[in-house]
C-alpha positions as YAML, in Angstrom:
chain: A
units: angstrom
residues:
- id: 1
  name: MET
  ca: [-13.53, 72.74, -37.06]
- id: 2
  name: THR
  ca: [-13.01, 72.48, -33.36]
- id: 3
  name: VAL
  ca: [-9.67, 72.60, -31.57]
- id: 4
  name: THR
  ca: [-10.32, 69.13, -30.44]
- id: 5
  name: GLN
  ca: [-10.63, 67.71, -33.86]
- id: 6
  name: GLU
  ca: [-7.72, 69.62, -35.12]
- id: 7
  name: ARG
  ca: [-5.76, 67.89, -32.52]
- id: 8
  name: VAL
  ca: [-7.13, 64.37, -33.45]
- id: 9
  name: ARG
  ca: [-6.28, 64.98, -37.13]
- id: 10
  name: ARG
  ca: [-2.88, 66.38, -36.55]
- id: 11
  name: PRO
  ca: [-0.27, 63.85, -38.17]
- id: 12
  name: GLN
  ca: [2.07, 62.34, -35.38]
- id: 13
  name: PRO
  ca: [5.82, 62.61, -35.73]
- id: 14
  name: LEU
  ca: [7.53, 59.45, -36.87]
- id: 15
  name: ARG
  ca: [9.66, 57.50, -34.37]
- id: 16
  name: ALA
  ca: [13.19, 56.75, -35.45]
- id: 17
  name: ALA
  ca: [13.74, 53.15, -36.45]
- id: 18
  name: GLY
  ca: [15.57, 51.01, -33.93]
- id: 19
  name: PRO
  ca: [14.97, 49.25, -30.39]
- id: 20
  name: ARG
  ca: [13.14, 51.30, -27.76]
- id: 21
  name: PRO
  ca: [14.55, 51.62, -24.26]
- id: 22
  name: ASP
  ca: [12.18, 48.85, -23.07]
- id: 23
  name: ASP
  ca: [13.31, 46.63, -25.79]
- id: 24
  name: HIS
  ca: [16.90, 47.00, -24.21]
- id: 25
  name: GLY
  ca: [15.92, 46.25, -20.61]
- id: 26
  name: ALA
  ca: [14.01, 43.07, -21.77]
- id: 27
  name: LEU
  ca: [17.00, 41.96, -23.86]
- id: 28
  name: LYS
  ca: [19.29, 42.28, -20.92]
- id: 29
  name: ARG
  ca: [17.10, 40.52, -18.53]
- id: 30
  name: SER
  ca: [16.75, 37.55, -21.16]
- id: 31
  name: ILE
  ca: [20.54, 37.66, -21.62]
- id: 32
  name: GLY
  ca: [20.72, 37.41, -17.70]
- id: 33
  name: ARG
  ca: [18.41, 34.33, -17.56]
- id: 34
  name: ASN
  ca: [20.12, 32.40, -20.19]
- id: 35
  name: LEU
  ca: [23.49, 33.10, -18.65]
- id: 36
  name: THR
  ca: [22.12, 31.85, -15.36]
- id: 37
  name: ALA
  ca: [20.78, 28.67, -17.12]
- id: 38
  name: TYR
  ca: [23.90, 27.96, -18.91]
- id: 39
  name: GLY
  ca: [26.03, 28.44, -15.98]
- id: 40
  name: PHE
  ca: [23.89, 25.72, -13.92]
- id: 41
  name: LEU
  ca: [24.18, 23.61, -17.25]
- id: 42
  name: CYS
  ca: [27.80, 24.18, -17.26]
- id: 43
  name: GLY
  ca: [28.33, 23.08, -13.45]
- id: 44
  name: ALA
  ca: [26.34, 20.03, -14.12]
- id: 45
  name: LEU
  ca: [28.38, 19.11, -17.49]
- id: 46
  name: ILE
  ca: [31.37, 19.54, -15.55]
- id: 47
  name: CYS
  ca: [30.46, 17.19, -12.62]
- id: 48
  name: PHE
  ca: [29.34, 14.76, -15.27]
- id: 49
  name: ALA
  ca: [32.68, 15.06, -17.11]
- id: 50
  name: LEU
  ca: [34.78, 14.56, -13.82]
- id: 51
  name: PHE
  ca: [32.97, 11.92, -11.95]
- id: 52
  name: SER
  ca: [31.13, 10.03, -14.71]
- id: 53
  name: TRP
  ca: [32.65, 10.50, -18.15]
- id: 54
  name: TYR
  ca: [36.31, 10.94, -17.36]
- id: 55
  name: PRO
  ca: [36.23, 7.33, -15.30]
- id: 56
  name: MET
  ca: [34.52, 5.46, -18.01]
- id: 57
  name: ILE
  ca: [37.28, 6.72, -20.51]
- id: 58
  name: ARG
  ca: [40.01, 6.14, -18.17]
- id: 59
  name: GLU
  ca: [38.65, 2.54, -17.34]
- id: 60
  name: VAL
  ca: [38.44, 1.89, -21.08]
- id: 61
  name: ILE
  ca: [42.06, 3.08, -21.48]
- id: 62
  name: LEU
  ca: [43.37, 0.93, -18.41]
- id: 63
  name: SER
  ca: [41.82, -2.09, -19.61]
- id: 64
  name: PHE
  ca: [44.38, -2.40, -22.47]
- id: 65
  name: GLN
  ca: [47.38, -1.38, -20.26]
- id: 66
  name: GLU
  ca: [49.40, -2.92, -17.40]
- id: 67
  name: ASN
  ca: [49.43, -0.12, -14.98]
- id: 68
  name: ASN
  ca: [50.18, 0.11, -11.20]
- id: 69
  name: PHE
  ca: [49.68, 3.81, -11.22]
- id: 70
  name: VAL
  ca: [53.49, 4.17, -10.31]
- id: 71
  name: ASP
  ca: [55.29, 3.67, -13.59]
- id: 72
  name: PRO
  ca: [54.06, 4.74, -17.15]
- id: 73
  name: GLY
  ca: [51.44, 2.35, -18.25]
- id: 74
  name: LYS
  ca: [52.23, -0.23, -20.87]
- id: 75
  name: TRP
  ca: [49.98, -1.12, -23.55]
- id: 76
  name: VAL
  ca: [49.27, -4.97, -23.83]
- id: 77
  name: GLY
  ca: [46.29, -5.12, -25.93]
- id: 78
  name: PHE
  ca: [43.87, -7.76, -25.01]
- id: 79
  name: ASP
  ca: [46.25, -9.80, -22.48]
- id: 80
  name: ASN
  ca: [43.90, -8.37, -19.66]
- id: 81
  name: PHE
  ca: [40.82, -9.82, -21.17]
- id: 82
  name: ARG
  ca: [42.79, -13.14, -21.70]
- id: 83
  name: THR
  ca: [43.81, -13.07, -18.08]
- id: 84
  name: VAL
  ca: [40.19, -12.54, -16.71]
- id: 85
  name: ILE
  ca: [38.54, -14.81, -19.04]
- id: 86
  name: GLU
  ca: [40.85, -17.81, -17.97]
- id: 87
  name: ASP
  ca: [40.24, -17.13, -14.64]
- id: 88
  name: PRO
  ca: [38.15, -19.86, -12.99]
- id: 89
  name: ALA
  ca: [36.23, -17.49, -10.75]
- id: 90
  name: PHE
  ca: [35.25, -15.45, -14.18]
- id: 91
  name: ARG
  ca: [32.52, -17.97, -15.18]
- id: 92
  name: GLN
  ca: [31.18, -18.37, -11.69]
- id: 93
  name: ALA
  ca: [31.16, -14.61, -11.12]
- id: 94
  name: TRP
  ca: [29.03, -13.95, -14.12]
- id: 95
  name: LEU
  ca: [26.76, -16.80, -13.30]
- id: 96
  name: ASN
  ca: [26.34, -15.68, -9.69]
- id: 97
  name: THR
  ca: [25.54, -12.25, -11.06]
- id: 98
  name: ALA
  ca: [22.92, -13.35, -13.37]
- id: 99
  name: VAL
  ca: [21.49, -15.57, -10.68]
- id: 100
  name: PHE
  ca: [21.32, -12.73, -8.08]
- id: 101
  name: SER
  ca: [19.86, -10.47, -10.85]
- id: 102
  name: GLY
  ca: [17.10, -13.21, -11.45]
- id: 103
  name: LEU
  ca: [16.20, -13.63, -7.84]
- id: 104
  name: ALA
  ca: [16.17, -9.98, -7.16]
- id: 105
  name: LEU
  ca: [13.83, -9.34, -10.01]
- id: 106
  name: VAL
  ca: [11.42, -11.94, -8.88]
- id: 107
  name: VAL
  ca: [11.64, -10.97, -4.99]
- id: 108
  name: GLY
  ca: [12.77, -7.37, -5.10]
- id: 109
  name: TYR
  ca: [11.01, -6.21, -8.21]
- id: 110
  name: ALA
  ca: [7.59, -7.66, -7.17]
- id: 111
  name: VAL
  ca: [7.45, -7.17, -3.76]
- id: 112
  name: PRO
  ca: [7.72, -3.30, -3.88]
- id: 113
  name: PHE
  ca: [4.84, -3.30, -6.27]
- id: 114
  name: VAL
  ca: [2.52, -5.32, -4.37]
- id: 115
  name: LEU
  ca: [3.40, -3.36, -1.33]
- id: 116
  name: ALA
  ca: [2.59, -0.11, -3.16]
- id: 117
  name: VAL
  ca: [-0.96, -1.65, -4.23]
- id: 118
  name: VAL
  ca: [-1.65, -2.67, -0.73]
- id: 119
  name: LEU
  ca: [-0.62, 0.69, 0.93]
- id: 120
  name: ASN
  ca: [-2.73, 2.68, -1.79]
- id: 121
  name: GLU
  ca: [-5.79, 0.58, -0.97]
- id: 122
  name: LEU
  ca: [-5.59, 1.39, 2.76]
- id: 123
  name: LYS
  ca: [-7.68, 4.00, 4.13]
- id: 124
  name: HIS
  ca: [-5.94, 4.80, 7.35]
- id: 125
  name: ALA
  ca: [-2.22, 5.26, 8.69]
- id: 126
  name: LYS
  ca: [-0.91, 5.56, 5.27]
- id: 127
  name: ALA
  ca: [1.75, 8.21, 6.29]
- id: 128
  name: TYR
  ca: [2.96, 5.94, 9.14]
- id: 129
  name: LEU
  ca: [3.28, 2.78, 7.19]
- id: 130
  name: ARG
  ca: [5.12, 4.85, 4.27]
- id: 131
  name: PHE
  ca: [7.50, 5.80, 6.81]
- id: 132
  name: VAL
  ca: [8.21, 2.38, 8.20]
- id: 133
  name: VAL
  ca: [8.61, 1.12, 4.53]
- id: 134
  name: TYR
  ca: [11.07, 3.95, 3.75]
- id: 135
  name: LEU
  ca: [13.02, 3.54, 7.25]
- id: 136
  name: PRO
  ca: [15.64, 0.89, 5.79]
- id: 137
  name: VAL
  ca: [16.65, 3.27, 3.10]
- id: 138
  name: MET
  ca: [17.59, 5.91, 5.78]
- id: 139
  name: LEU
  ca: [20.17, 3.41, 7.14]
- id: 140
  name: PRO
  ca: [23.64, 3.45, 5.65]
- id: 141
  name: PRO
  ca: [24.22, 0.34, 3.60]
- id: 142
  name: ALA
  ca: [26.88, -0.67, 5.55]
- id: 143
  name: VAL
  ca: [24.90, -0.49, 8.88]
- id: 144
  name: ALA
  ca: [22.04, -2.41, 7.21]
- id: 145
  name: VAL
  ca: [24.38, -5.29, 5.80]
- id: 146
  name: LEU
  ca: [26.10, -5.60, 9.27]
- id: 147
  name: LEU
  ca: [22.62, -5.84, 10.95]
- id: 148
  name: PHE
  ca: [21.55, -8.67, 8.50]
- id: 149
  name: LYS
  ca: [24.92, -10.43, 9.34]
- id: 150
  name: TRP
  ca: [23.89, -10.46, 13.05]
- id: 151
  name: PHE
  ca: [20.42, -11.78, 11.55]
- id: 152
  name: TYR
  ca: [22.09, -14.32, 9.97]
- id: 153
  name: ASP
  ca: [24.39, -15.65, 12.83]
- id: 154
  name: PRO
  ca: [24.31, -19.42, 13.18]
- id: 155
  name: GLY
  ca: [24.05, -19.20, 16.72]
- id: 156
  name: ALA
  ca: [22.25, -16.45, 18.39]
- id: 157
  name: GLY
  ca: [21.02, -14.84, 15.08]
- id: 158
  name: LEU
  ca: [17.53, -13.60, 14.95]
- id: 159
  name: PHE
  ca: [16.39, -15.80, 11.97]
- id: 160
  name: ASN
  ca: [17.67, -19.14, 13.36]
- id: 161
  name: GLN
  ca: [15.99, -18.18, 16.56]
- id: 162
  name: VAL
  ca: [12.60, -17.67, 14.71]
- id: 163
  name: LEU
  ca: [13.16, -21.03, 12.96]
- id: 164
  name: GLY
  ca: [13.79, -22.56, 16.41]
- id: 165
  name: ALA
  ca: [10.59, -21.04, 17.87]
- id: 166
  name: VAL
  ca: [8.44, -22.83, 15.17]
- id: 167
  name: GLY
  ca: [10.16, -26.10, 15.42]
- id: 168
  name: LEU
  ca: [12.28, -25.73, 12.35]
- id: 169
  name: PRO
  ca: [16.10, -26.69, 12.35]
- id: 170
  name: ALA
  ca: [18.62, -24.00, 12.17]
- id: 171
  name: LEU
  ca: [20.12, -22.77, 8.97]
- id: 172
  name: SER
  ca: [23.97, -21.92, 8.04]
- id: 173
  name: TRP
  ca: [22.54, -18.71, 6.02]
- id: 174
  name: LEU
  ca: [25.97, -17.61, 4.86]
- id: 175
  name: ASP
  ca: [27.91, -20.68, 5.04]
- id: 176
  name: SER
  ca: [25.96, -22.76, 2.78]
- id: 177
  name: THR
  ca: [26.66, -22.82, -0.92]
- id: 178
  name: SER
  ca: [22.57, -23.29, -1.26]
- id: 179
  name: THR
  ca: [21.46, -20.35, 0.98]
- id: 180
  name: ALA
  ca: [24.36, -17.68, 0.63]
- id: 181
  name: LEU
  ca: [22.96, -16.15, -2.48]
- id: 182
  name: ILE
  ca: [19.40, -16.02, -1.66]
- id: 183
  name: SER
  ca: [20.59, -14.37, 1.72]
- id: 184
  name: LEU
  ca: [22.31, -11.91, -0.17]
- id: 185
  name: VAL
  ca: [19.22, -11.25, -2.35]
- id: 186
  name: LEU
  ca: [17.00, -10.78, 0.87]
- id: 187
  name: VAL
  ca: [19.28, -8.18, 2.40]
- id: 188
  name: SER
  ca: [19.45, -6.19, -1.10]
- id: 189
  name: THR
  ca: [15.55, -6.29, -1.24]
- id: 190
  name: TRP
  ca: [15.10, -5.19, 2.46]
- id: 191
  name: MET
  ca: [17.45, -2.21, 1.80]
- id: 192
  name: ASN
  ca: [15.84, -1.02, -1.30]
- id: 193
  name: LEU
  ca: [12.11, -1.91, -0.55]
- id: 194
  name: GLY
  ca: [11.38, 1.70, 0.36]
- id: 195
  name: THR
  ca: [12.43, 3.56, -2.66]
- id: 196
  name: GLY
  ca: [10.88, 1.24, -5.22]
- id: 197
  name: THR
  ca: [7.34, 1.30, -2.98]
- id: 198
  name: LEU
  ca: [7.22, 4.98, -2.85]
- id: 199
  name: ILE
  ca: [7.96, 5.17, -6.54]
- id: 200
  name: TYR
  ca: [5.15, 3.04, -7.26]
- id: 201
  name: LEU
  ca: [3.03, 4.69, -4.86]
- id: 202
  name: ALA
  ca: [3.33, 7.76, -6.39]
- id: 203
  name: ALA
  ca: [2.42, 6.41, -9.87]
- id: 204
  name: LEU
  ca: [-0.58, 4.79, -8.44]
- id: 205
  name: GLN
  ca: [-1.92, 8.01, -7.02]
- id: 206
  name: SER
  ca: [-1.40, 9.68, -10.36]
- id: 207
  name: ILE
  ca: [-4.08, 7.07, -11.80]
- id: 208
  name: PRO
  ca: [-7.55, 8.94, -12.28]
- id: 209
  name: GLY
  ca: [-9.95, 7.54, -9.74]
- id: 210
  name: ASP
  ca: [-12.58, 7.51, -12.33]
- id: 211
  name: LEU
  ca: [-11.14, 4.41, -13.86]
- id: 212
  name: TYR
  ca: [-11.10, 2.42, -10.61]
- id: 213
  name: GLU
  ca: [-14.92, 3.52, -10.17]
- id: 214
  name: SER
  ca: [-15.59, 2.34, -13.49]
- id: 215
  name: ALA
  ca: [-14.16, -0.78, -13.11]
- id: 216
  name: GLU
  ca: [-15.78, -1.51, -9.59]
- id: 217
  name: LEU
  ca: [-19.15, -0.78, -11.32]
- id: 218
  name: ASP
  ca: [-18.42, -3.60, -13.60]
- id: 219
  name: GLY
  ca: [-17.78, -5.78, -10.60]
- id: 220
  name: ALA
  ca: [-14.20, -6.05, -10.88]
- id: 221
  name: GLY
  ca: [-12.37, -7.05, -7.70]
- id: 222
  name: LEU
  ca: [-8.93, -6.12, -6.60]
- id: 223
  name: PHE
  ca: [-6.92, -8.26, -8.76]
- id: 224
  name: ARG
  ca: [-8.84, -7.60, -11.85]
- id: 225
  name: ARG
  ca: [-8.42, -3.80, -11.15]
- id: 226
  name: VAL
  ca: [-4.73, -4.23, -10.68]
- id: 227
  name: TRP
  ca: [-4.43, -6.15, -13.96]
- id: 228
  name: HIS
  ca: [-6.85, -4.39, -16.16]
- id: 229
  name: VAL
  ca: [-6.36, -0.63, -14.76]
- id: 230
  name: THR
  ca: [-3.19, -0.20, -12.54]
- id: 231
  name: ILE
  ca: [-0.43, -2.32, -14.68]
- id: 232
  name: PRO
  ca: [-1.78, -0.66, -17.96]
- id: 233
  name: GLN
  ca: [-1.67, 2.90, -16.41]
- id: 234
  name: THR
  ca: [1.99, 2.36, -14.80]
- id: 235
  name: LYS
  ca: [3.42, 0.41, -17.82]
- id: 236
  name: LEU
  ca: [5.98, 3.20, -18.57]
- id: 237
  name: ILE
  ca: [7.28, 3.36, -14.90]
- id: 238
  name: LEU
  ca: [7.40, -0.32, -14.42]
- id: 239
  name: LEU
  ca: [9.63, -0.43, -17.54]
- id: 240
  name: VAL
  ca: [11.77, 2.14, -16.18]
- id: 241
  name: MET
  ca: [12.11, 0.61, -12.74]
- id: 242
  name: LEU
  ca: [12.96, -2.96, -14.20]
- id: 243
  name: LEU
  ca: [16.00, -1.29, -16.14]
- id: 244
  name: LEU
  ca: [16.89, 0.40, -12.85]
- id: 245
  name: GLN
  ca: [16.56, -2.86, -11.15]
- id: 246
  name: VAL
  ca: [18.83, -4.74, -13.76]
- id: 247
  name: VAL
  ca: [21.39, -1.92, -13.73]
- id: 248
  name: ALA
  ca: [21.51, -2.05, -9.68]
- id: 249
  name: THR
  ca: [21.80, -5.72, -9.34]
- id: 250
  name: MET
  ca: [24.15, -6.43, -11.92]
- id: 251
  name: GLN
  ca: [26.68, -4.19, -9.91]
- id: 252
  name: VAL
  ca: [26.06, -5.81, -6.65]
- id: 253
  name: PHE
  ca: [29.24, -5.35, -4.39]
- id: 254
  name: ILE
  ca: [28.57, -4.24, -0.79]
- id: 255
  name: GLU
  ca: [26.56, -7.13, 0.20]
- id: 256
  name: PRO
  ca: [29.20, -10.09, -0.80]
- id: 257
  name: TYR
  ca: [32.00, -7.75, 0.26]
- id: 258
  name: LEU
  ca: [30.61, -7.41, 3.87]
- id: 259
  name: LEU
  ca: [28.73, -10.47, 4.33]
- id: 260
  name: THR
  ca: [30.39, -13.32, 2.80]
- id: 261
  name: GLY
  ca: [33.78, -12.18, 1.16]
- id: 262
  name: GLY
  ca: [32.87, -14.15, -2.04]
- id: 263
  name: GLY
  ca: [32.33, -17.52, -0.17]
- id: 264
  name: PRO
  ca: [31.82, -20.15, 0.64]
- id: 265
  name: GLU
  ca: [33.34, -21.89, -2.59]
- id: 266
  name: ASN
  ca: [32.98, -18.67, -4.78]
- id: 267
  name: ALA
  ca: [29.07, -18.93, -4.44]
- id: 268
  name: THR
  ca: [28.80, -15.36, -3.75]
- id: 269
  name: VAL
  ca: [31.47, -14.17, -5.88]
- id: 270
  name: THR
  ca: [29.98, -11.28, -8.38]
- id: 271
  name: VAL
  ca: [31.54, -9.61, -11.29]
- id: 272
  name: ALA
  ca: [31.88, -6.34, -9.36]
- id: 273
  name: TYR
  ca: [33.47, -8.12, -6.35]
- id: 274
  name: LEU
  ca: [36.03, -10.08, -8.48]
- id: 275
  name: MET
  ca: [36.58, -6.58, -10.08]
- id: 276
  name: TYR
  ca: [37.68, -5.40, -6.81]
- id: 277
  name: GLN
  ca: [39.76, -8.31, -6.05]
- id: 278
  name: TYR
  ca: [41.84, -7.93, -9.36]
- id: 279
  name: ALA
  ca: [42.13, -4.00, -8.46]
- id: 280
  name: PHE
  ca: [43.06, -4.04, -4.80]
- id: 281
  name: ASN
  ca: [43.93, -7.41, -3.72]
- id: 282
  name: PHE
  ca: [45.87, -8.50, -6.78]
- id: 283
  name: GLY
  ca: [46.95, -5.15, -7.75]
- id: 284
  name: ASP
  ca: [46.01, -5.91, -11.35]
- id: 285
  name: PHE
  ca: [44.28, -2.59, -12.28]
- id: 286
  name: GLY
  ca: [44.31, -3.81, -15.99]
- id: 287
  name: GLY
  ca: [42.32, -6.98, -15.32]
- id: 288
  name: GLY
  ca: [39.88, -5.09, -12.83]
- id: 289
  name: SER
  ca: [39.25, -2.53, -15.70]
- id: 290
  name: ALA
  ca: [38.79, -5.20, -18.25]
- id: 291
  name: LEU
  ca: [36.09, -6.77, -16.25]
- id: 292
  name: GLY
  ca: [34.40, -3.33, -15.58]
- id: 293
  name: LEU
  ca: [34.38, -2.82, -19.39]
- id: 294
  name: MET
  ca: [32.64, -6.03, -20.01]
- id: 295
  name: LEU
  ca: [30.14, -5.19, -17.31]
- id: 296
  name: MET
  ca: [29.57, -1.79, -18.75]
- id: 297
  name: ILE
  ca: [29.12, -3.26, -22.15]
- id: 298
  name: VAL
  ca: [26.51, -5.81, -20.98]
- id: 299
  name: LEU
  ca: [24.50, -2.93, -19.41]
- id: 300
  name: MET
  ca: [24.78, -0.89, -22.23]
- id: 301
  name: VAL
  ca: [22.89, -3.70, -24.18]
- id: 302
  name: PHE
  ca: [20.25, -3.80, -21.44]
- id: 303
  name: SER
  ca: [19.59, -0.02, -21.81]
- id: 304
  name: ALA
  ca: [19.47, -0.21, -25.67]
- id: 305
  name: ILE
  ca: [16.74, -3.09, -25.20]
- id: 306
  name: TYR
  ca: [14.90, -0.90, -22.70]
- id: 307
  name: LEU
  ca: [15.02, 2.10, -25.01]
- id: 308
  name: ARG
  ca: [13.82, 0.01, -27.87]
- id: 309
  name: ILE
  ca: [10.91, -1.53, -25.59]
- id: 310
  name: SER
  ca: [9.94, 1.98, -24.15]
- id: 311
  name: ARG
  ca: [9.69, 3.63, -27.72]
- id: 312
  name: GLU
  ca: [7.50, 0.66, -28.91]
- id: 313
  name: ALA
  ca: [5.46, 1.09, -25.58]
- id: 314
  name: GLU
  ca: [5.00, 5.02, -26.51]
- id: 315
  name: ARG
  ca: [3.37, 4.36, -30.03]
...
């Protein structure tokens, strides 16, 4: 037997049971990564707790109190709810909010999708057109609203000048009960057009090109491709945007606050604006919180319906 064979056959000494030094290093690195992740998670949870959950809990408490934030709050039960429900502006505010949301869905929900489809079909200047579409989103909301306030001016406003140039009579955009609410819808649609368009455009560009090529080989035109390929492939994002649109439009505030002040004749008073009036104009924080709680419950119902529909869509 050679020396080499003897070395090969010689039994190796058994290692002591327990973690190896490399295992300790891997364990430390794993703990470090987990602590970092949990640290970021705790930061997000603290932010949500302070700026989202606590205000909601505080709103629920205030809706059952008479509180001026100086003296201790006094529990009044459902008196705040009775007060706001008996207000003549209560029904008008909910009606205006519902009409505004419906008009915004017809205009503000469909227009970005159509615009995204058009941009997706273009071959040139896509980057420039995306910038132009997204430009209104870069403006502060107050600036955009005040810009439209000049557009709507009954004298030297841009819109009435355009109407006069084509021989049509001028309109009292913000001073007429028949045009004030739709004027707010146009402002809101223009302000939020860019965000919705870019989201839809990103969803469209994720659709495999083979589907469109197959549809073209079958002789499908643009409208048939949109109906049979685009909409089915973007159904989930359409549902998400629908929920976001409803939630956003039901909370409309800055447009009536800066453009019309709720007028004329309460034609543009919304629930959020009425809530602001109760809290900061009337000093009734309990009534404002009661309105906020009712609005939150309505939005929760819409969210529940959305979750049910999205689950069925995924199946």
